[in-house]
N, C-alpha and C positions, 0 to 999 in steps of 0.2 A: 449478472449470473443468477440463475434461480437456485434457490434452497433445495428445490425438489428434482428428483431425476437426475442427479449429478452422478458422473462416474467417479471412481475413487481420485483420480487426479485429471484434470483438464489441461492438457499440455498443448501449447500454441506456439508456433514459430511467427512471430509478429512482424509483417513488413510495415515499416514506418511510413512509407511513402503512400500507402493504400488510402488513407483517410486524408493526408494533407494535401494530395493533388500535386501540385507543381513542384513542391521542394520536400524532401524527407525530413523527419522530425529530428534527426541527428544534426542538422543545421538550425534547429529552433533557437528562438532568442534574438533574432536581428532586431535592433532598435530598443532593446532592454539592457540597461546597465545593471544586470543582476550577477550575484556571486554564485558561481557553480564550479568553483575550483579553476575558474579562468577558460574552461573549454569553449563556452559560447562566444565569449568575448573575442577568443582567438580563431574563431571559425573552426575548431576541432570537429572532425568527423566521428561521430561515435558509431559503433557497429550497427549495421542496418537492421539486424534481426536480433530478437531476444527469445529465449526459450523459458517461457513462464509456466510455472505449475500452480494450481490453486489448492491449498490444504485446507479442507472443510473442517470447522470447529467440531462440529457434531459427528463427523465421521469416525470418531474414536470409540463411538457407542456401537450401534447396530452393526456397522460395517467393519468394525475392529480394525481400522486403518489407522496406524499409528505414525507418529513422525519418523520412529525408527525404520519403518517400511520404505521410506523415501531413500534411506540409505541403502539398506539390504537389497532393494530392487534394482540399485543402479541409477535410479531416476534423479537423485541429488547431483551426481556428478555430470549429469547432461544438463541440468537447468542453470540459467543465469539468474533467475528470480523465483521466489515463492511468494504468492499472495495469500495471506492468511485472511480467511473468509469466516465471518465478517465482524466489522465493528459497528455498533448501531449508534443512531442520533436520536435523541429523545424529543418529546414534545416540546421542550424547553429550549432546543436548538442547541444541545450539547452532546459531545461524544460521552459515552457512559458505558460501565460495566457493572455487573454484580450477578447474583444468583436469581434471576427472574424468568420463570418459564416462558419461552417464546420471545423473549426480548434480549436477554444476555446470559451467558454461562460462565461465570468467572471460575467454577470449579474446573471445567474443561480447559480453560485459558491458562491459569496459573496456580490453581490450588490442588488439583488432583495428583497424589503421589503415585510415581512409577518404581517399580522394583527394578533390579539389576537387569533381568531378562529383557524388559521393555524400554531400556534406556539406551540411547544412542551411544553413550560412552561406558555402557555396561556397569554404571555404579548407581545403586538404588538411592531415590530420593530420601531426605531425613525429615523429621517433622518439624525441624526448626529453620530450615533454609526459606528465605522470603521468596523465590520463585521456583515453582514446580509446574506440573501440567504440561501443555502444549508449548508454552512459551519457553520453560526452561529446556525442553527437548530440541526445539528450534535453535536455541543458543548453542547447544551442544552440536547440532548438525552443523551451524556456520564454523564452529571451530575445526571441525573435522573436514569441511570443504571450503577453504580460504577463496574468497571472491564471490560465494554464493550470497546474494542479497535477499533480505526478507522483507516484505512490504505488508502493511496493514491495509486490508480492503475495506472500505467503508460502504455499507448499504446493502448492495444485492436486491434480488427481487422483493424479499420480505421485508427489509429493513430500509427502504427508500422512503418511507412513509412521510417523513418529516422534513426532508430536504427543502422543498419548495418553501416551507413556512420559514425554515431556519436561515435562508439566504436573501430574505427580502430587503434588508437594508445594510448599509456599511458595517453599522454597529453589531449587528446580529451575525454577520458573516465573519467579522473580527473574533467574535466570542466563540463560534463554532469552530473556528480554525485553532484558536488559542487552546480550546479545551481539547481537541484531538491531538495536538502537539503535547500537551502536558500529559495525557494519559499514555500516549503510545511512543512518542519520540523521547521524551524525558523518563517516560517509564514510572510515572507516580500513580501507582495502582492503589485501589481502596484496600484497606486493611481487612483481611480475612483470617481471624486467627493469627498464626506466626506468618501466613503468606501476605504478600503485598507490602505497601509502605512507599515512601518517596524513593524514587530512583530503583525501585526492585527491578524493572524491566529496561533500564537505561542501556543504550547500546544495542539493544535486540533488532529494532526495526530502523531499515536503511531508507525508509521512505513511506509515502503514502500513496494508495490506489483509490481513486473516487469511482465507485460503481453505483452512481445514482441512476436508477432505473425508472423513468426516463424524463430528464428536463423537457418541458413542453409536451409531452405526450402521455397518453394513459398507459398504464401498467398494471400491477397488482391491484386488486380490490382495496380501496381505501387509501391507495397512495395519491396524495394531492399533487396536482400539476397545474401551471399557470402559463399564458402566452409569455410572460415577461421572465419566464425560467431561463430562457436562452441568454439573456444579457447578465442575469444574476448568476448562472453558472459560471460565464466568463469571468465575472468579478469575483467569484468564489475561488476559482484556480489561482488568479492572480495573488489574491489573499494568501492562500497556502503557500504560493512560491516565495512571496515576501516574507512570511513569517518563518518558513523553513530556512531560509538563507540567513536571516537575523540570527536565528538560533545557532546555526552553525558558525557565524561569526562569533556569537557570545561564547560558544564552546571552545573556539580556538583561543580567544583572548583569555579564557580562563586558564587553558593549559599553558599559555605564554606566562602568565602571572605565576603559575605553579613551579614552572621551570626557573623563572627568576629566583623566586624564594629558595628553590632548592639549591640553585648556584651559589646564591650569596651565603646559604648555610654551610656551604663546603668551601668558600672562599673564592668562588668564580662567580663574579657578578656580571660577565660579559661573553659574548662569543656563542650563546645559545641560538639554535635555529628557530625562527619563527614558525608556529604551527600553521599548516595549510587548511582553511575551512574545509570540513566534510561536505560533499555534495550529496544531499538527499534528493532520491528520484521522486518524481512527482508522474503519476500515471492516471489512465482512466480506463474502464470497461465501456466500450461504446457499441451502439447498435449498427447491424448491417443494413437495416432499412434506411433507404434514402430519405425518406419522408420523415422519419424520427431524427435523422441527422440534421436536416433542415430546419425542423422545429426547435431543436434543443441545443445545436453546436456552431459556434462561430469558429469554424476550422482553423482559418488563418490566425485568428487572435489566440486561439487556444495553444496552438502548436508552438507558440512562442514561450510559453510556460511549461508545457509537457514535455518530458523527457522521451515518452513514447506512448502509444495507446495499444489496447488490446481489443481487436474486433471480435464481435460475438459471431464467431463463425458458424455455429450449428444453427443460425438463423438465416443463412444465406438462402435457403430453401426450407419450405414448411410443408406441413401436412395439408392436403387439399389440392395441391398441384397435380396437373393431369401427366406430367412427364417427370421421369426420375431424373435428378441432377446431381452434380458434385456438391458435396456438403463441405468439404473441409480443404477446398483449395487454398494452399498457403502463399503462392507466388503469383504475381501478375503475369499476364501472358507474355511469352519470349523472355521472361526473366531466368 
């Protein structure tokens, strides 16, 4: 997704079978003994379509499009997922944030206070709460719309510069994924006055969307790409799936221990239910161009780890073509 020329919300109904070919992504995971709440291991069929909206970090400024507008417009009630755009990857190969013009905007993400009129729940932010800005509003939006998931989208057109460098070795992939999970899934945000701190955004993000534009193909000026990006991208996604699942198991184990401790304190040491690990969604924003798919995406292997993919529909047809063509077809022929 490009940072430039975006509408306020890009909403897409995504057909999982479009990229996967023979089998829909709802049945992905064959041959992998991975934890996702048991769905893949049991052959559970997930819904074939997702309604995904991208909320752009910078849209709260010039466009004045706030998280609350997702609620008042009715969009939030129609969406299954919101992808928050974007998280950046540093030259050192780590997910990061801060207040660095053109690279990160922690002020918009979690430091900017909103008044009661601008808040989803109608309550003004205080000076002492650790989470404010878009992140807190998204948390409030989720509370108002149970079942709505929020994903952090990494990269985009402008911030995919360092992906290729960051995924060249197993060690560098492990470090990148660990940093992203620490920052967004565990919610350990850099301290910014009263804002941020360990666990400040814990529980906000329900998964990770990888918007590397594009592995193995040229894209924005300055973005590094290599022929080996294709295999490295596949390995990166496998690493994301492994670490997300491991984190989910760790969370469940911690909850179990807490329940045991609470039970013993009340004189009840047995009979508690074992918590089920949360399934963190893993998705990607992928090109519509077959050449770019061939250059960077090992589709069959990737779809074992992805829950779904979001195809860049506005590139089905581009300027320069001699005939007008349908740009936003969301369904396969005869579907």
